[in-house]
C-alpha positions in Angstrom: 123.7 41.6 157.5 122.1 38.2 157.1 120.1 39.3 154.1 123.2 40.7 152.3 125.4 37.9 153.5 127.9 40.2 155.1 129.4 40.6 158.5 127.8 43.0 161.0 131.0 45.0 161.0 130.8 45.5 157.2 127.2 46.5 157.5 128.0 49.0 160.3 130.8 50.6 158.3 128.6 50.9 155.2 125.8 52.5 157.2 128.3 54.9 158.8 129.5 55.9 155.4 126.0 56.4 154.1 125.1 58.4 157.2 128.2 60.6 156.6 127.1 61.1 153.0 123.6 62.1 154.4 122.0 59.4 152.4 120.5 57.7 155.5 119.7 58.8 159.0 119.5 56.6 162.1 117.0 57.2 164.8 116.9 55.6 168.2 114.0 54.6 170.3 110.5 53.3 169.5 110.1 53.3 165.7 113.8 53.8 165.3 116.1 52.4 162.7 118.1 53.5 159.7 116.1 55.2 157.0 116.9 56.5 153.5 116.6 60.3 153.2 115.7 62.3 150.2 118.9 63.6 148.5 119.6 67.3 148.7 119.0 69.0 145.5 121.9 70.8 143.9 121.3 74.6 143.7 120.6 75.8 140.2 123.7 78.0 140.3 125.9 75.0 141.0 124.2 72.4 138.8 126.4 70.8 136.1 129.7 72.5 137.2 132.5 71.5 139.4 134.1 74.1 141.6 137.7 74.5 140.5 138.8 74.4 144.1 137.3 70.9 144.3 139.5 69.5 141.5 142.3 68.3 143.8 139.8 66.4 146.0 138.1 65.0 142.9 141.4 63.8 141.3 142.5 62.3 144.7 139.2 60.4 145.0 139.3 59.2 141.4 142.8 57.9 142.0 141.7 56.1 145.1 138.8 54.6 143.3 141.0 53.5 140.4 143.0 51.4 142.8 140.3 50.2 145.3 137.3 49.3 143.2 139.0 47.0 140.7 140.6 45.3 143.7 137.2 44.9 145.4 135.8 43.3 142.2 138.7 40.9 142.0 138.4 40.0 145.6 134.6 39.3 145.2 135.4 37.1 142.1 137.9 35.1 144.1 135.3 34.1 146.7 132.8 31.3 146.6 129.6 33.3 146.5 126.4 32.1 148.2 123.1 32.1 146.3 122.2 35.2 148.3 125.4 37.0 147.2 124.7 36.1 143.6 121.1 37.3 143.9 122.1 40.5 145.5 124.7 41.3 142.8 122.1 40.5 140.0 119.4 42.6 141.7 121.8 45.6 142.2 123.0 45.4 138.6 119.4 45.3 137.4 118.4 48.2 139.6 121.4 50.3 138.5 120.6 49.6 134.8 116.8 50.0 134.9 116.2 53.1 136.9 115.1 56.6 136.5 117.9 59.1 135.9 117.3 60.8 139.3 117.7 57.4 141.1 120.8 56.4 139.1 123.5 57.6 141.5 122.1 55.8 144.5 121.5 52.6 142.5 125.1 52.8 141.1 126.5 53.2 144.7 124.4 50.3 145.9 125.9 48.1 143.1 129.5 49.2 144.0 128.8 48.5 147.7 127.3 45.0 146.8 130.4 44.2 144.9 132.6 45.3 147.9 130.4 43.3 150.3 130.7 40.2 148.2 134.5 40.3 148.9 133.8 39.7 152.6 136.4 42.2 153.8 135.1 44.9 156.2 138.2 47.0 155.4 137.7 46.9 151.7 133.9 47.6 152.0 134.7 50.6 154.3 137.1 52.1 151.8 134.7 51.6 148.9 131.9 53.2 150.9 134.2 56.1 151.6 135.0 56.5 147.9 131.3 56.3 147.0 130.5 58.9 149.7 133.1 61.3 148.3 132.0 60.8 144.8 128.3 61.4 145.5 128.5 65.2 145.8 131.1 65.5 143.1 129.2 63.5 140.5 126.0 65.5 141.0 127.8 68.4 139.1 128.4 66.2 136.0 125.6 66.1 133.5 124.1 62.7 132.7 124.9 61.8 129.1 123.1 58.8 127.7 126.3 57.5 126.0 128.2 57.6 129.3 125.3 55.7 131.0 125.3 53.0 128.3 129.1 52.7 128.7 128.8 52.4 132.5 126.0 49.8 132.1 128.2 47.7 129.9 131.1 47.9 132.3 128.9 47.0 135.3 127.4 44.0 133.4 130.9 42.8 132.5 132.2 43.2 136.0 129.3 41.3 137.6 129.5 38.6 135.0 133.2 38.1 135.8 132.5 38.0 139.5 129.8 35.5 139.1 132.0 33.4 136.8 134.8 33.5 139.4 137.3 35.3 137.2 139.2 37.8 139.4 141.5 39.3 136.7 138.6 39.9 134.3 136.5 41.4 137.2 139.4 43.7 137.9 
């Protein structure tokens, strides 16, 4: 929590969402802690396709994301960010932009979570974590297209720049 400059409540909620998405596991006892786990590989039969039965859930999640994530970015831009917050946003942006394709989804989620954490609202961070968790499985079925990645990179850079400049409406 101290490293990320967020409250312990925010950190607990984010870890809970990551655990639910099976991206981390927590172990108790000697040598315990929370650890990143290898993502489950999509079965070849399901790769690059979305089950039509999942479309209502996908549309619902995308609607929630369309409302929550711009608000999280605007909230972050309205805060006076610490040097640690600024460094975390810059690092997460860099990692989301400069990573191998197989690491992209996790790096992208980390960036979205860093933006939410910068807003200093445990409730907003929890909702963003929930959205990211829901999207993880759904987005694995979508092929990675370089033009889409470039567009996403430009959007991410513009959002982080607006947050760092303290421009909530532009960050939104």
